[in-house]
N, C-alpha and C positions, 0 to 999 in steps of 0.2 A: 061208477069208476071212483068217485070220492070215497066211498066206503072201503074200496080196495086200497086206496092210498092211505087211509086212516089205519087200516089193519096192518099194512106194511110198516107204517110209522111206529105203531105200538110194538110190533115184533122187533124192529131194529132198536128201539129204545130199551127194551128189556135185555137184549143181547149186550148192548153197550153198558147197561147198568150191572149186568152180571159180571162183566169184566173178565171173562175167561175164554170166550170163543173168538171174538174179533181180533185181539192182539196177536194170536197165533197165526192168523191169516195175513195180517198187515206186515208182520216182520218177515214173512216167508222163511221162517226157520222152524224146524221141528222143536216142539217143547222139550226142554231139558228137565228130566225128572230124576232127581237124586233119590237113590234107594233109601227108604226110610222104613222103620219098623211100624208099618201100618197095622192098626188093630182091627180085628173082625168086628162086625156089627153085633150087638148083644141080642138082637132079634133078627130072625131070617126074613127075607123079602116075601117069601110065600107063607110065612107063619101068621098072616094077618088074622086068620079066623081063630087063633088061640086067644086073642083079645077081642071077643065078639062085639062088645060095646063100642070100642074105638073103631073097629072095622065098619060097623053099621053107620056110625056118625061120619066116617071118612067117605063112605059110599053115598049116603043120602044128603049130607051137608058138609062137603069137604072144606068149606070156608071156615068152619069152627075149628077143625083139627089144624088146618094150615095156620090160622091166626094164633093159636096157642103155641105152635112150634116156632113161628116167626118171632113172637115176643121173647121167647127164651133165647133163640139164636142171636137176635139183635140186642140181647142183654138189656131189655126194657126200653130201648130207644124208640121202638114203635109198639103200639098197644095191640093186643089181640083183636080188638074191634076194628081198628084202622087197617090192619093187615088183612083181616077177613073180608072187610068191605072192598078193599082194592082187588083182592082175589075174585070176589063175586062180580065186580064190575068188568074185570078182564074176561071172566068166564062168560058173562052176558054179552059182551061186545064181540069177542073172538070165538067163543065156544071152546077155548083151549087155555084153561087156567094153568096148565102145566108149563106154559111159557114163563110164568112167574115162580111157581113152586119149585121147579128144578133148580133155580138159583139158590134157594134156601137149603136144599139138600146138599149142594156143593159147599155152602158156608158151614153147615153142620159137620159135614165130613172133614173139612179142613180144620175146624176148631178142635175136634177130638181125634184127629189123625186116623180116620177110619179108612178101610180099604175101599177102593173104587176110583172112578175118574169122572170128569165132566161129561163126556159123551154118555157114559153109563147112567149118570144121574138124569140126564134129559130123557134117555130112552125108557128108564123105569117110570118116570112120571108120565111120559107120553103113552106108554103101553098099559100101565095099570096104576093110575093115580091113587086109588084107595089103598092099594098094597104099599106103595111108596110112603104115603102119609102115615099109615099105621106103623110102618117100620120106624120112621123118624120119631113119631110120638113115643113109641116104646123105648127107643134108644135114649131119648132125653129123660123119660120117666125112670129108666133103669139106672141113670146116672144121679138119681137122688132128687129130681125136681118133682114137685107136686104140680101137675099141669093145670089143676083147677084154680090155683091161686095167683098165677102169673109170676113174672120175674121179680118184681120188687118185694112181694110178700115172701118169696123163696129166699131172697137175700137176707131179709130180716129174720126169717125163721132159722136159717142155716148159713150164717155169714161165711164160714170157711169152705163149705161144700158147694156153694152156688156159683162158683167161678169156673169157667172153662180152663182146662190145663193149658199152660203156655207151650206153644210149639216152637221149637228152635228153627230159625231160618238160616240158610247158608250152609256152609260146610261144618261137619261135625266129625268126631272121631269114629 
């Protein structure tokens, strides 16, 4: 029973850290989504085999792909190794690394104003983690990042291109 309590604690912690599911239920209000010009993903969800190397790494060792994505999405505030290790720990304890990785898909989607929603992010990671990770990896790579060198080296290499575009909040014309 202690293991069940621990797993429940981890699950609730990640939902609170993701900061996108719980507030919708606590406020008892439907989320207001302003129409925005959301952009399509540059790589399809089911196109994971078109990048066979990343697909295989995402399938056999998803902590590597996830760590690389998380470092870029967090703009260098967390390292690839730390994010990958935390993903591995969650995967080892719960068997469900998607509890953590779906949060980063949402962050990535919001940073680049990509089509999708929070529920879809979670479902994609839950149903096919390797496909979701490969799509995210390719999205970041297609935006000019060299995934093998990390955030800080990308900023030094391409100072103007390494920043995520600013997304306007609130009302717009």
